[in-house]
C-alpha positions in Angstrom: 12.7 9.3 19.8 9.3 10.9 19.6 6.2 8.7 19.1 5.0 8.4 15.5 1.5 8.5 14.1 1.2 6.7 10.7 -1.7 8.6 9.4 -4.2 8.0 6.6 -6.4 10.9 5.6 -9.6 9.7 3.9 -11.7 8.0 6.5 -9.5 9.3 9.3 -9.2 13.1 8.9 -11.9 13.3 6.3 -15.3 11.6 6.3 -17.7 10.6 3.6 -19.3 13.9 4.1 -16.2 15.9 3.0 -15.3 13.8 0.0 -18.9 13.7 -1.3 -19.1 17.5 -1.5 -18.8 19.5 -4.7 -15.2 20.3 -5.4 -16.2 23.4 -7.4 -18.1 24.9 -4.5 -15.2 24.1 -2.2 -12.7 25.7 -4.6 -14.9 28.7 -5.2 -14.9 29.3 -1.4 -11.2 28.6 -0.9 -9.0 30.0 -3.7 -5.8 28.6 -1.9 -7.3 25.1 -2.0 -8.0 25.4 -5.7 -4.4 26.6 -6.3 -3.1 23.5 -4.5 -5.7 21.3 -6.1 -6.9 20.2 -2.6 -10.1 18.2 -3.4 -11.9 18.8 -0.1 -11.3 19.9 3.5 -10.5 17.8 6.5 -13.4 17.4 8.9 -13.0 20.0 11.7 -14.1 17.5 14.4 -11.4 15.0 13.3 -8.8 17.8 13.2 -9.8 18.8 16.8 -9.2 15.2 18.0 -5.9 14.9 16.1 -4.7 18.2 17.5 -5.6 17.0 21.1 -3.6 13.8 20.5 -0.6 15.8 19.1 -0.7 18.3 22.1 -0.8 15.4 24.6 1.9 13.2 23.0 4.1 15.5 20.9 4.0 12.7 18.3 5.3 13.3 14.8 3.2 12.4 11.7 4.3 10.1 9.0 1.8 10.1 6.2 0.8 6.6 4.9 -2.2 8.0 3.0 -2.5 7.8 -0.8 -2.4 11.6 -0.7 1.4 11.3 -0.5 1.3 10.1 -4.1 -0.4 13.2 -5.4 1.4 16.0 -3.5 4.9 16.8 -2.4 5.7 16.8 1.3 5.7 20.7 1.2 2.3 20.7 -0.4 1.0 18.3 2.2 2.4 20.7 4.9 0.4 23.5 3.3 -2.7 21.3 3.2 -2.3 20.5 6.9 -1.8 24.2 7.7 -4.9 25.1 5.6 -6.9 22.6 7.7 -5.6 24.0 11.0 -3.7 20.9 12.0 -1.0 22.0 14.6 1.7 19.6 13.3 2.5 18.7 9.8 3.8 15.4 8.2 7.5 15.2 8.8 7.8 12.2 6.4 5.9 9.8 4.2 6.1 6.1 3.8 7.6 4.8 0.5 5.2 3.9 -2.2 5.0 0.3 -3.4 3.4 -0.7 -6.7 -0.3 -0.9 -5.8 -3.3 -2.6 -7.2 -6.7 -2.1 -5.7 -6.9 -5.8 -4.7 -3.7 -5.5 -2.7 -4.2 -2.0 -1.2 -4.2 -3.1 2.4 -1.3 -5.5 2.0 0.8 -2.8 0.2 0.0 -0.1 2.8 0.9 -2.5 5.6 4.2 -3.4 3.8 5.0 0.3 3.3 4.5 0.9 7.0 6.5 -2.2 8.1 9.4 -1.1 5.8 9.4 2.3 7.4 9.6 0.8 10.9 12.4 -1.6 9.8 14.4 1.3 8.4 14.0 3.3 11.6 14.9 0.7 14.3 14.8 3.3 17.2 11.1 3.7 16.5 9.3 1.9 19.3 6.3 4.0 20.1 4.0 4.3 17.2 0.3 4.0 16.2 -1.1 3.2 12.8 -4.4 5.0 12.1 -6.4 4.0 9.0 -9.9 3.1 7.9 -8.6 0.2 5.8 -8.3 -3.1 7.6 -4.6 -3.4 8.0 -4.8 -5.8 11.0 -3.4 -8.8 8.9 -0.5 -6.7 7.7 0.8 -4.6 10.6 1.4 -5.3 14.3 -2.2 -5.4 15.6 -1.2 -3.9 19.0 -0.2 -0.7 17.2 -3.2 -0.5 14.9 -6.4 1.6 15.3 -9.1 1.3 12.7 -11.6 4.2 12.1 -14.9 4.1 10.3 -14.9 6.2 7.2 -18.2 8.0 8.1 -16.7 9.2 11.5 -13.0 9.2 11.2 -11.2 10.4 14.4 -14.5 11.6 15.8 -15.5 8.0 16.4 -16.2 7.1 20.0 -13.2 5.9 22.0 -10.7 6.3 19.1 -8.8 9.1 20.8 -8.4 7.0 23.9 -7.2 4.0 22.0 -4.6 6.0 20.2 -3.4 7.7 23.4 -3.2 4.3 25.2 -0.9 3.0 22.4 1.3 6.1 22.2 1.7 6.5 26.0 2.7 2.9 26.6 6.3 2.1 26.8 
């Protein structure tokens, strides 16, 4: 089985800079984004790092981001294409009822459930800016800083180390 990247978007592929921009200006510049109701673009530097990881590992993407609750899988594929990501989400984690006070616990449960349903899955990494360390296997978890996302120093190496271990 291919390795899996459980991927968040905000704080991982986007940074504070992207989601603080004017949506109207973004939509005026990118009509396709407006049609899909994409609120903002991914950070090009973060996309570059993700693409390098995908090229090196051939990992599949399972989206754990809240974006999975707003768009269909096909719309998410289009969003990834628009942002020049070389691979697209092949699946999403199930959605549990969420309250803001339990966001980390719920996301961790959603990922753990996905792993339990797919017992052949042994090489995976969970990449998120939320602190999921109490709710997922810590040896598979890499936390980003929302202002830097995947551009953060040593993040790429940490992800590769987890995905390339057996």
